[in-house]
Short mmCIF file of the C-alpha atoms (twelve columns), coordinates in Angstrom:
data_MODEL
# 
_entry.id   MODEL 
# 
loop_
_atom_site.group_PDB 
_atom_site.id 
_atom_site.type_symbol 
_atom_site.label_atom_id 
_atom_site.label_alt_id 
_atom_site.label_comp_id 
_atom_site.label_asym_id 
_atom_site.label_seq_id 
_atom_site.Cartn_x 
_atom_site.Cartn_y 
_atom_site.Cartn_z 
_atom_site.pdbx_PDB_model_num 
ATOM 1   C CA . UNK A 1   -27.459 10.236  -18.272 1 
ATOM 2   C CA . UNK A 2   -26.369 6.816   -16.982 1 
ATOM 3   C CA . UNK A 3   -26.031 3.901   -19.322 1 
ATOM 4   C CA . UNK A 4   -25.130 0.319   -19.042 1 
ATOM 5   C CA . UNK A 5   -21.577 -0.062  -17.966 1 
ATOM 6   C CA . UNK A 6   -18.684 -1.523  -19.762 1 
ATOM 7   C CA . UNK A 7   -15.861 -3.728  -18.510 1 
ATOM 8   C CA . UNK A 8   -13.346 -1.540  -16.911 1 
ATOM 9   C CA . UNK A 9   -10.581 -4.111  -16.960 1 
ATOM 10  C CA . UNK A 10  -10.687 -4.210  -20.773 1 
ATOM 11  C CA . UNK A 11  -7.068  -4.484  -21.982 1 
ATOM 12  C CA . UNK A 12  -5.736  -1.976  -24.155 1 
ATOM 13  C CA . UNK A 13  -4.442  -3.110  -27.664 1 
ATOM 14  C CA . UNK A 14  -1.107  -2.441  -26.784 1 
ATOM 15  C CA . UNK A 15  -1.252  -5.219  -24.621 1 
ATOM 16  C CA . UNK A 16  -0.995  -7.687  -27.462 1 
ATOM 17  C CA . UNK A 17  2.383   -6.970  -28.164 1 
ATOM 18  C CA . UNK A 18  3.672   -7.214  -24.616 1 
ATOM 19  C CA . UNK A 19  4.317   -9.610  -21.845 1 
ATOM 20  C CA . UNK A 20  2.207   -8.257  -18.906 1 
ATOM 21  C CA . UNK A 21  3.749   -10.632 -16.530 1 
ATOM 22  C CA . UNK A 22  7.152   -8.921  -17.273 1 
ATOM 23  C CA . UNK A 23  5.850   -6.313  -14.686 1 
ATOM 24  C CA . UNK A 24  6.504   -8.564  -11.773 1 
ATOM 25  C CA . UNK A 25  10.046  -8.770  -12.826 1 
ATOM 26  C CA . UNK A 26  10.626  -12.292 -11.612 1 
ATOM 27  C CA . UNK A 27  13.968  -12.475 -13.618 1 
ATOM 28  C CA . UNK A 28  14.942  -9.196  -11.710 1 
ATOM 29  C CA . UNK A 29  14.145  -11.199 -8.342  1 
ATOM 30  C CA . UNK A 30  16.254  -13.988 -9.321  1 
ATOM 31  C CA . UNK A 31  19.023  -11.495 -9.968  1 
ATOM 32  C CA . UNK A 32  18.562  -10.039 -6.502  1 
ATOM 33  C CA . UNK A 33  18.668  -13.259 -5.011  1 
ATOM 34  C CA . UNK A 34  22.159  -14.182 -6.613  1 
ATOM 35  C CA . UNK A 35  23.504  -11.549 -4.670  1 
ATOM 36  C CA . UNK A 36  22.346  -12.530 -1.237  1 
ATOM 37  C CA . UNK A 37  24.900  -14.970 0.635   1 
ATOM 38  C CA . UNK A 38  22.492  -16.942 2.599   1 
ATOM 39  C CA . UNK A 39  18.489  -17.017 3.637   1 
ATOM 40  C CA . UNK A 40  17.248  -18.891 6.410   1 
ATOM 41  C CA . UNK A 41  13.975  -17.330 6.920   1 
ATOM 42  C CA . UNK A 42  12.016  -15.422 4.300   1 
ATOM 43  C CA . UNK A 43  8.830   -13.702 4.326   1 
ATOM 44  C CA . UNK A 44  6.775   -12.261 1.178   1 
ATOM 45  C CA . UNK A 45  4.460   -9.357  2.126   1 
ATOM 46  C CA . UNK A 46  1.327   -10.299 -0.332  1 
ATOM 47  C CA . UNK A 47  2.318   -13.880 -1.076  1 
ATOM 48  C CA . UNK A 48  -0.200  -14.462 -3.705  1 
ATOM 49  C CA . UNK A 49  0.490   -17.726 -5.543  1 
ATOM 50  C CA . UNK A 50  3.811   -18.095 -4.071  1 
ATOM 51  C CA . UNK A 51  6.101   -17.137 -7.227  1 
ATOM 52  C CA . UNK A 52  8.695   -15.298 -5.610  1 
ATOM 53  C CA . UNK A 53  9.191   -17.542 -2.603  1 
ATOM 54  C CA . UNK A 54  9.454   -20.393 -5.025  1 
ATOM 55  C CA . UNK A 55  12.550  -18.513 -6.540  1 
ATOM 56  C CA . UNK A 56  13.901  -18.429 -3.271  1 
ATOM 57  C CA . UNK A 57  13.497  -22.148 -2.561  1 
ATOM 58  C CA . UNK A 58  15.284  -22.528 -5.689  1 
ATOM 59  C CA . UNK A 59  18.219  -20.661 -4.486  1 
ATOM 60  C CA . UNK A 60  18.141  -21.492 -1.115  1 
ATOM 61  C CA . UNK A 61  16.429  -24.954 -0.671  1 
ATOM 62  C CA . UNK A 62  16.755  -25.069 3.353   1 
ATOM 63  C CA . UNK A 63  15.405  -21.818 4.098   1 
ATOM 64  C CA . UNK A 64  11.848  -21.601 5.873   1 
ATOM 65  C CA . UNK A 65  9.445   -19.869 3.655   1 
ATOM 66  C CA . UNK A 66  6.447   -17.522 5.255   1 
ATOM 67  C CA . UNK A 67  3.680   -15.602 3.115   1 
ATOM 68  C CA . UNK A 68  1.764   -13.122 4.378   1 
ATOM 69  C CA . UNK A 69  -1.781  -12.422 2.598   1 
ATOM 70  C CA . UNK A 70  -5.136  -11.362 3.671   1 
ATOM 71  C CA . UNK A 71  -7.047  -14.366 2.293   1 
ATOM 72  C CA . UNK A 72  -6.714  -18.116 2.374   1 
ATOM 73  C CA . UNK A 73  -7.544  -18.942 -1.270  1 
ATOM 74  C CA . UNK A 74  -4.285  -20.334 -2.199  1 
ATOM 75  C CA . UNK A 75  -3.498  -22.117 0.766   1 
ATOM 76  C CA . UNK A 76  -3.645  -25.516 -0.609  1 
ATOM 77  C CA . UNK A 77  -1.150  -24.406 -3.634  1 
ATOM 78  C CA . UNK A 78  1.117   -22.638 -1.020  1 
ATOM 79  C CA . UNK A 79  1.656   -25.972 1.144   1 
ATOM 80  C CA . UNK A 80  2.583   -27.892 -1.859  1 
ATOM 81  C CA . UNK A 81  5.145   -24.979 -2.639  1 
ATOM 82  C CA . UNK A 82  6.504   -25.740 1.055   1 
ATOM 83  C CA . UNK A 83  5.571   -22.198 2.132   1 
ATOM 84  C CA . UNK A 84  3.629   -21.282 5.383   1 
ATOM 85  C CA . UNK A 85  0.735   -18.861 5.033   1 
ATOM 86  C CA . UNK A 86  -0.180  -16.638 7.472   1 
ATOM 87  C CA . UNK A 87  -3.438  -14.807 7.078   1 
ATOM 88  C CA . UNK A 88  -3.716  -11.126 8.764   1 
ATOM 89  C CA . UNK A 89  -4.064  -7.519  8.275   1 
ATOM 90  C CA . UNK A 90  -0.781  -6.173  7.130   1 
ATOM 91  C CA . UNK A 91  -2.059  -2.933  7.571   1 
ATOM 92  C CA . UNK A 92  -2.857  -3.145  11.175  1 
ATOM 93  C CA . UNK A 93  -1.670  -6.062  12.543  1 
ATOM 94  C CA . UNK A 94  2.431   -7.032  13.829  1 
ATOM 95  C CA . UNK A 95  4.396   -9.158  11.891  1 
ATOM 96  C CA . UNK A 96  4.501   -12.771 13.244  1 
ATOM 97  C CA . UNK A 97  8.113   -12.987 13.889  1 
ATOM 98  C CA . UNK A 98  10.302  -12.072 16.739  1 
ATOM 99  C CA . UNK A 99  12.516  -9.240  16.311  1 
ATOM 100 C CA . UNK A 100 15.445  -8.958  14.425  1 
ATOM 101 C CA . UNK A 101 14.995  -12.495 12.922  1 
ATOM 102 C CA . UNK A 102 13.890  -12.400 9.162   1 
ATOM 103 C CA . UNK A 103 16.693  -12.708 6.779   1 
ATOM 104 C CA . UNK A 104 14.851  -11.365 3.610   1 
ATOM 105 C CA . UNK A 105 11.644  -9.642  3.016   1 
ATOM 106 C CA . UNK A 106 9.918   -9.340  -0.377  1 
ATOM 107 C CA . UNK A 107 7.132   -6.810  -1.205  1 
ATOM 108 C CA . UNK A 108 6.606   -7.217  -4.830  1 
ATOM 109 C CA . UNK A 109 3.584   -5.035  -6.402  1 
ATOM 110 C CA . UNK A 110 2.304   -4.501  -2.842  1 
ATOM 111 C CA . UNK A 111 3.305   -1.236  -1.560  1 
ATOM 112 C CA . UNK A 112 1.075   0.657   -3.928  1 
ATOM 113 C CA . UNK A 113 -1.812  -1.069  -2.873  1 
ATOM 114 C CA . UNK A 114 -1.446  0.188   0.995   1 
ATOM 115 C CA . UNK A 115 -2.436  3.434   3.166   1 
ATOM 116 C CA . UNK A 116 -0.329  2.521   6.146   1 
ATOM 117 C CA . UNK A 117 3.311   2.300   4.622   1 
ATOM 118 C CA . UNK A 118 4.752   3.679   7.731   1 
ATOM 119 C CA . UNK A 119 3.337   0.828   9.784   1 
ATOM 120 C CA . UNK A 120 4.638   -1.882  7.353   1 
ATOM 121 C CA . UNK A 121 7.971   -0.455  6.874   1 
ATOM 122 C CA . UNK A 122 8.238   0.011   10.871  1 
ATOM 123 C CA . UNK A 123 7.675   -3.509  11.189  1 
ATOM 124 C CA . UNK A 124 9.591   -4.785  8.386   1 
ATOM 125 C CA . UNK A 125 12.667  -2.764  10.215  1 
ATOM 126 C CA . UNK A 126 11.656  -4.196  13.404  1 
ATOM 127 C CA . UNK A 127 11.933  -7.691  12.201  1 
ATOM 128 C CA . UNK A 128 14.469  -7.881  10.081  1 
ATOM 129 C CA . UNK A 129 17.856  -9.175  11.160  1 
ATOM 130 C CA . UNK A 130 20.860  -6.730  11.277  1 
ATOM 131 C CA . UNK A 131 22.405  -7.356  7.583   1 
ATOM 132 C CA . UNK A 132 18.955  -8.670  6.280   1 
ATOM 133 C CA . UNK A 133 17.591  -7.528  2.890   1 
ATOM 134 C CA . UNK A 134 14.469  -6.378  1.499   1 
ATOM 135 C CA . UNK A 135 13.519  -6.699  -2.249  1 
ATOM 136 C CA . UNK A 136 10.960  -4.192  -3.254  1 
ATOM 137 C CA . UNK A 137 8.809   -4.129  -6.615  1 
ATOM 138 C CA . UNK A 138 6.468   -1.011  -7.364  1 
ATOM 139 C CA . UNK A 139 4.869   0.286   -10.304 1 
ATOM 140 C CA . UNK A 140 6.691   3.554   -11.780 1 
ATOM 141 C CA . UNK A 141 4.430   6.253   -12.385 1 
ATOM 142 C CA . UNK A 142 7.519   8.066   -14.169 1 
ATOM 143 C CA . UNK A 143 7.510   5.240   -16.675 1 
ATOM 144 C CA . UNK A 144 8.210   6.427   -20.480 1 
ATOM 145 C CA . UNK A 145 4.565   5.533   -21.596 1 
ATOM 146 C CA . UNK A 146 3.238   7.421   -18.475 1 
ATOM 147 C CA . UNK A 147 5.263   10.652  -19.218 1 
ATOM 148 C CA . UNK A 148 3.694   10.618  -22.689 1 
ATOM 149 C CA . UNK A 149 0.389   10.041  -21.677 1 
ATOM 150 C CA . UNK A 150 0.838   12.902  -19.200 1 
ATOM 151 C CA . UNK A 151 1.510   14.942  -22.616 1 
ATOM 152 C CA . UNK A 152 -2.163  14.469  -23.591 1 
ATOM 153 C CA . UNK A 153 -3.708  14.984  -20.031 1 
ATOM 154 C CA . UNK A 154 -4.491  10.990  -19.403 1 
ATOM 155 C CA . UNK A 155 -3.798  9.084   -16.094 1 
ATOM 156 C CA . UNK A 156 -0.669  7.043   -15.298 1 
ATOM 157 C CA . UNK A 157 -1.679  3.671   -16.127 1 
ATOM 158 C CA . UNK A 158 -0.971  2.350   -12.511 1 
ATOM 159 C CA . UNK A 159 -2.867  5.063   -10.996 1 
ATOM 160 C CA . UNK A 160 -6.548  4.583   -12.593 1 
ATOM 161 C CA . UNK A 161 -9.161  5.828   -10.493 1 
ATOM 162 C CA . UNK A 162 -10.739 2.759   -10.913 1 
ATOM 163 C CA . UNK A 163 -7.834  0.528   -9.932  1 
ATOM 164 C CA . UNK A 164 -6.620  -0.915  -6.449  1 
ATOM 165 C CA . UNK A 165 -3.561  1.414   -6.356  1 
ATOM 166 C CA . UNK A 166 -3.503  4.172   -3.789  1 
ATOM 167 C CA . UNK A 167 0.063   4.884   -3.960  1 
ATOM 168 C CA . UNK A 168 2.195   6.014   -6.455  1 
ATOM 169 C CA . UNK A 169 5.928   5.860   -7.022  1 
ATOM 170 C CA . UNK A 170 8.678   7.233   -9.286  1 
ATOM 171 C CA . UNK A 171 11.826  5.547   -9.602  1 
ATOM 172 C CA . UNK A 172 13.694  6.979   -6.878  1 
ATOM 173 C CA . UNK A 173 10.920  7.538   -4.497  1 
ATOM 174 C CA . UNK A 174 11.258  4.040   -2.420  1 
ATOM 175 C CA . UNK A 175 14.921  4.812   -1.511  1 
ATOM 176 C CA . UNK A 176 14.331  8.306   -0.709  1 
ATOM 177 C CA . UNK A 177 11.453  7.223   1.770   1 
ATOM 178 C CA . UNK A 178 13.622  4.763   3.572   1 
ATOM 179 C CA . UNK A 179 16.661  7.364   4.031   1 
ATOM 180 C CA . UNK A 180 13.877  9.730   5.599   1 
ATOM 181 C CA . UNK A 181 12.304  7.607   7.905   1 
ATOM 182 C CA . UNK A 182 15.096  5.301   8.747   1 
ATOM 183 C CA . UNK A 183 18.164  7.622   8.469   1 
ATOM 184 C CA . UNK A 184 21.176  5.484   8.294   1 
ATOM 185 C CA . UNK A 185 18.777  2.124   8.469   1 
ATOM 186 C CA . UNK A 186 18.923  1.169   5.189   1 
ATOM 187 C CA . UNK A 187 21.163  1.204   1.999   1 
ATOM 188 C CA . UNK A 188 20.045  0.695   -1.783  1 
ATOM 189 C CA . UNK A 189 22.270  -1.417  -3.067  1 
ATOM 190 C CA . UNK A 190 20.569  -2.291  -6.648  1 
ATOM 191 C CA . UNK A 191 18.063  -0.358  -8.774  1 
ATOM 192 C CA . UNK A 192 16.553  -2.353  -11.516 1 
ATOM 193 C CA . UNK A 193 13.722  -1.963  -14.309 1 
ATOM 194 C CA . UNK A 194 11.191  -4.711  -15.504 1 
ATOM 195 C CA . UNK A 195 8.618   -4.116  -18.430 1 
ATOM 196 C CA . UNK A 196 9.013   -1.472  -21.014 1 
ATOM 197 C CA . UNK A 197 5.893   -0.408  -22.690 1 
ATOM 198 C CA . UNK A 198 4.861   -0.998  -25.585 1 
ATOM 199 C CA . UNK A 199 7.522   -3.546  -26.654 1 
ATOM 200 C CA . UNK A 200 7.870   -7.107  -26.897 1 
ATOM 201 C CA . UNK A 201 9.655   -9.142  -24.187 1 
ATOM 202 C CA . UNK A 202 13.191  -9.133  -25.439 1 
ATOM 203 C CA . UNK A 203 13.295  -5.553  -26.338 1 
ATOM 204 C CA . UNK A 204 11.676  -4.434  -22.967 1 
ATOM 205 C CA . UNK A 205 14.040  -6.164  -20.926 1 
ATOM 206 C CA . UNK A 206 17.020  -4.638  -23.078 1 
ATOM 207 C CA . UNK A 207 15.463  -1.073  -22.404 1 
ATOM 208 C CA . UNK A 208 14.422  -1.799  -18.866 1 
ATOM 209 C CA . UNK A 209 18.327  -2.830  -18.258 1 
ATOM 210 C CA . UNK A 210 19.623  0.499   -19.458 1 
ATOM 211 C CA . UNK A 211 17.107  2.940   -18.333 1 
ATOM 212 C CA . UNK A 212 15.368  1.392   -15.459 1 
ATOM 213 C CA . UNK A 213 13.826  4.527   -14.050 1 
ATOM 214 C CA . UNK A 214 11.688  4.758   -17.338 1 
ATOM 215 C CA . UNK A 215 10.812  1.273   -16.876 1 
ATOM 216 C CA . UNK A 216 7.110   0.277   -16.110 1 
ATOM 217 C CA . UNK A 217 8.318   -1.333  -12.647 1 
ATOM 218 C CA . UNK A 218 11.165  -0.484  -10.529 1 
ATOM 219 C CA . UNK A 219 12.881  -2.978  -8.113  1 
ATOM 220 C CA . UNK A 220 15.470  -2.446  -5.130  1 
# 
């Protein structure tokens, strides 16, 4: 029997106690940027509002900032932040850079949305400068709250059938993927966690720092 549908985006009551923005790990991205010696050209794959590239600009004010997205919705905002917007299909088109020219790629909460992970990673490897970096942030389907929901036969919160996520990653899958697809080509220098359900911000940060493999999102 079909009935009037409710809102599939309704927030869980638990979200009243947590800062949902923590899953984007801006403080983690800042920590990772602080480890980099220099950045002349940075590209954000899935730039959105440009928050991560703004952090790059704070750390490396002379860097050229390029954001990749599939829509122009935030073009004016990005321009105000000094970010060049390039609109095209990340899963089908080649990245608009010379080979071995980009110092830093950022893919924060993006890879879980794509099917063509092999194409995208190939493009990143091709355009990345030797000795360059990629900062990756993805939801962790092995997070503590997901492990508990599995006990009750429930779906991981980051892999709902009605969400836009098409891939799921546990904490060690991203380094494993790059080691298998690019043997000797990449080295994981740092693994961090961000957000820890269902705890408030300060406690969530402490737990994510101590137990990154159980955090809501993992960063590399």
